[in-house]
N, C-alpha and C positions, 0 to 999 in steps of 0.2 A: 785817530784811529778811523774817523769818517772817510777821511782822504784816501787811506790805503785800502778801505773797503770799496770805495768808489773805483779805484784803479783796478782792483781784483775783479770787480763785476764787468768792467771795460774789457779785461783781458780774456775773461770767459766769454763774454758776448762776441769778441772778434775771432777767438780760436773756434768756437761753435759755428760761427757763420761761415768762416771759411772751410770748415769740414763739411757743412751743408752744401757749399758751392761745388767742391771738389766731388763729392758723392753724386751731385746731379750730373756733373759733366761726364763722369765715369758711367753713369746709367745710360746717359744718351749715346756714348760711343758704342757701349756693349750691345744696346738695342739696334743701332744702325749695322753694326757688324753682324748680328744674328739675323737680321732682315735680309742682308745682302747674300748670306749663306743660304737661307731658305729659298731665296729667289733663284739661286744658281743650281740649287737641287731640284727644284721644280721646274726650271727652264722656262719660266714665263718671263718675257721681256718684250719690249717694243719691236725687237728685230724678228721676232717670231711670227708676227701677225702681217708681214709684208705681203701683197698681193703678188701673185705670179705674173710675171711679164710675158705678154704674147709674143711670139716670134713673127716677124714680117719679112717675108722674102722680097728681094729686088725682083723687079718685073723680067729682067734678063736671065734669071735662073732657069736652067734648063732640066726638066724631069728625064730621067733615064727611061727609055722606052724598052721594055723587054724585062729580063731577069735582073732584078735589083741585086741580088748576091753576087752575081758575076760582075756587075759594074763596080760595086764596091770593092771587090777584090783587086780589080784592075786599077782603080784610081785612088785607092787610100793606102797608106802605109800603116804599118802596126804601130801601136803606141810605143813599144820598145824603140822602133827606129826613130820615131819622133823625138823620144826622149834623148837618145844618143846624138842626134844633130843639134841639140841645143847647147848653148854655151855652159860652162861648167858652173858659173855663178848662178845662172838661171835654174839649173838642175837641182842645186842646193836649196834655192829659195823655194821651188815647188815641193821638194821632199819635206821641208819644214812646214809649209802650207798644209800638206796632206796629213803629216803627223799631228798637227794642232787640231785639224779638223776631226781625226778619229779620237783623239783624246776629249774633245769637247763633246762628241756624240756618245762616247762611253760615260761620261760624268753625267749627262742627262738622262740616261737609262737607269 
């Protein structure tokens, strides 16, 4: 009878220990998933705190003298014209990037 009780205690010890280990692993996973969800809702991440880069123009850049609006009308294409001249695969890529950006900005608000 003593040997069977010893085996019973060992079985109970093993089962309870495994239950404790499984419960701790589940708790860790749920806690990490919860923290990721909270971070994404708050939109706090290392990518949000980058400094803005300053633009440096080359020395040979020419400033338009006179009416800037007229200069831009003559020398620039509309965004739609630029988009049509792009290859189809790049158009699809940029559309996906814009959709992703709008979805991310909607999730942060």
